[in-house]
Structures are given as C-alpha cells and as structure tokens.
PLY file of the C-alpha trace (Angstrom):
ply
format ascii 1.0
element vertex 66
property float x
property float y
property float z
element edge 65
property int vertex1
property int vertex2
end_header
97.84 139.25 103.53
97.33 142.36 101.43
100.72 143.59 102.62
102.34 140.34 101.48
100.64 140.51 98.09
101.55 144.18 97.72
105.18 143.45 98.56
105.30 140.92 95.71
104.79 143.60 93.05
107.66 143.43 90.61
108.85 140.02 91.79
108.59 136.88 89.75
106.10 134.13 90.44
108.77 131.81 91.88
109.82 134.43 94.45
106.19 135.08 95.35
105.50 131.36 95.80
108.58 131.01 98.00
107.35 133.88 100.18
103.90 132.29 100.48
105.43 128.94 101.44
107.50 130.62 104.15
104.42 132.43 105.43
102.50 129.15 105.59
105.30 127.59 107.67
105.30 130.55 110.03
101.51 130.42 110.47
101.69 126.66 111.10
104.31 127.13 113.83
102.28 129.91 115.43
99.12 127.80 115.35
100.86 124.83 116.99
102.26 127.05 119.71
98.90 128.66 120.37
97.15 125.29 120.52
99.70 124.12 123.12
99.13 127.29 125.12
95.37 126.89 124.88
95.53 123.30 126.12
97.81 124.29 129.00
95.31 127.02 129.88
92.59 124.39 130.09
90.72 124.91 126.82
89.01 121.81 125.48
89.68 120.36 122.06
86.15 121.43 121.16
86.83 125.07 122.11
90.10 125.10 120.19
88.42 123.55 117.15
85.70 126.19 117.26
88.33 128.95 117.25
90.13 127.36 114.30
86.97 126.61 112.34
87.58 122.87 112.19
86.14 119.80 113.86
87.21 118.64 117.30
88.47 115.42 115.72
90.58 117.29 113.17
92.33 119.47 115.75
92.90 116.54 118.11
94.29 114.41 115.28
96.68 117.20 114.26
97.81 118.32 117.71
96.78 115.63 120.18
100.18 113.93 120.41
102.28 117.02 121.04
0 1
1 2
2 3
3 4
4 5
5 6
6 7
7 8
8 9
9 10
10 11
11 12
12 13
13 14
14 15
15 16
16 17
17 18
18 19
19 20
20 21
21 22
22 23
23 24
24 25
25 26
26 27
27 28
28 29
29 30
30 31
31 32
32 33
33 34
34 35
35 36
36 37
37 38
38 39
39 40
40 41
41 42
42 43
43 44
44 45
45 46
46 47
47 48
48 49
49 50
50 51
51 52
52 53
53 54
54 55
55 56
56 57
57 58
58 59
59 60
60 61
61 62
62 63
63 64
64 65
C-alpha cells in the first residue's frame, strides 16, 4: 500500500482514485479466487471467515453461490 501511495506523488487526485479503484478490483478478484481454492481444499466457511476477519455468514453470503 505504501508503494501505491508513494507512486501517486505528483499525480492528480483523479488519477490516484482511479489507481485505488483498480487495486480494489484486483484484490476482490484475488480474494474470490482464494476463497474458491480454500473451499476446494476443504476449508469451512468458518475457517475462511476467520482468515478474512468477517463472520461466517458474511463470507458465505458473498461467496456461497460461486
């Protein structure tokens, strides 16, 4: 994150916001992929939720239908 913020020096706020939005999309895709892998490896929703710092219900609601 510090690298991203440091790379924004000299850029306008719109460019910085665009970069943050792209980073959020990338993190979201990575999280979804890792949750799928974790489920295929046999991890429970509870274990996945613990790793992500959310409730079991939240992670199941977000990823349960994939």
